N, C-alpha and C positions, 0 to 999 in steps of 0.2 A: 504494500500500500504506500503510495507516495505521501510524503509528509504534507499536512495541511498548513503547518506553520514551521518556523525555524526551530524553536526549542520547546520541548515538552514543559508545560507549566501547570498541568492538571494535578500533579502530585500523586497520581496513582502508583507509579513505580517507586517513588520515595516511601510512601506508606507501606507498600507490600514488602519492600526490602527491610523494613524495621520489624517485621513479623518473623520470629525464629522458625516457624513451621512453613513459611511460604517458600516457593521455589525461586522467586525473584531475589537476587542478592545485589549488594553494592560493594564494590572494591574501591576503597578510598584512595589507596596508593595509585591505582591505574585510572581512577576517575571513570569507572565503567559499571554499567548494570549488566548482569548476566542471569541466565536461568541455570540453576543447579539441578543436576539429575544423576541418577545411577550412583556409582561409586566414585565420586570426584569429577564427573563430567560437567562441562560448562559450555553454554551456548550464549554467545554475545547477543545483547539487545541493542539495536541501533536506532530504532524508532519505537515510540510508545504505542502499544497496540490499542490504546483507548482514545488518545487525542491525535495521534499521527505525528506529533512533534519529535524532533531528533533528540537523542540523548546527549549528554555533555561530551565535549571533545576528549578523546582518550589521551592519556599520558604514556601509553605503552611504548611508543616509538622512542621516547626519551630514555628508556631503560636499556637500550641495545646500541651497540657500536654501529657506525655507518660504514658500509662496505662500498668503496668507490668502484667505478667501472674498471679502472686500471687494476685494482686489487682482485676484483672478480675474474678478470682475464688472466692474471697471474695464477690464481687458484686453479682455474680450469686447465692451465698448463701443467699443473702438478698431476693431473689425472691421466695425461698422455702415457700410453703404454701400460697402464694398470688394468689388468683383466681379472686377476684372481687374488685371493688373500695372500698368497706367497709373494706376489708382486708388491702389495702394500707393505708387508713386513720387511721385504728386502730394501725398499726405498726409504721408508720412514721409521723402521724399528717397531718396537712394541708400542701399541696404542696407549694413550693416557687413560682411556676408559674403554672397557669392553662389556657389552651387555648381551646376554643370551637372547633376551626378548626386547631389544632396544627400539624397534619400530614395528609398526603393523599397518595393515591395510584391510579395509572391509570392502568386499566386492558385492555389489547389489545383485539381486535376482536378475537373470538375463537369459533370454531364449529358452525359457522353461527350466533352467537350472536354478537351484536354490541359492540364496545368498551364502557367502562364506567369508571367512577371515583368514589372514596369514600373518604370522609373526616372523621377524627376521633378526638374526644376530647383527650387532652393530659395533663398529670400531670407531672411536672418536680420538682425534688428534687436536689438542688444545694449543699447541705452540708453533704451528706451521704458519700462522698469520696473526698479526697483532689485533685484528678486528673480527676474525671469524674462526669458528671451530670447523675442522674438516671431518666429514662423516662418511664412512663407507658402510653401506648396507650389503650384507652377505646373502647371496642367493644360492640357487642350486649349484652343486659341484664346486662350491667355494668361489663362485663368480662374485664380483663386487660391482657396486654402482656408487660413484662418488658424488657428494654434494657438500654444501656448506651451509652454516647457519650463523647469524650474527651473534657475537659474544654479548652476554649479559653484563651491563656496566652499572646497573642500578644498585640500590642498597640491598644487601642480603638479609632476608627475613628468616628468623629461626622459628 
């Protein structure tokens, strides 16, 4: 639904977020409303479903380092010739972090086949870039797929 006005001012999200049993939550640090579900799941709320106004501007981007186009190009160069876990270890050494179930994907029902999920082993290198963590997702036969994610630079919450 397109917003009817710039900012939500009806107060419905704010009131709901104050109720402990309500699924609507407010994250003060990030300046965001979200819907809490399942075991720690979160779905962002960008517009008020009652008045159509937008929610406040998020602070999330300010908590992560900026990856320039030049740094992104340099990172992609790191992936050249990397096809398997052995290639990753030979080039970069032991990862800073290794997670048996580090990433996953949920594939929706399609062509009469039921929905399914897959989990993947993940290798993370935290010191190959000043602004990004380099991540390798391990697939079948120890094949790997490289990616990067911005480093968190915000305050650490305990």
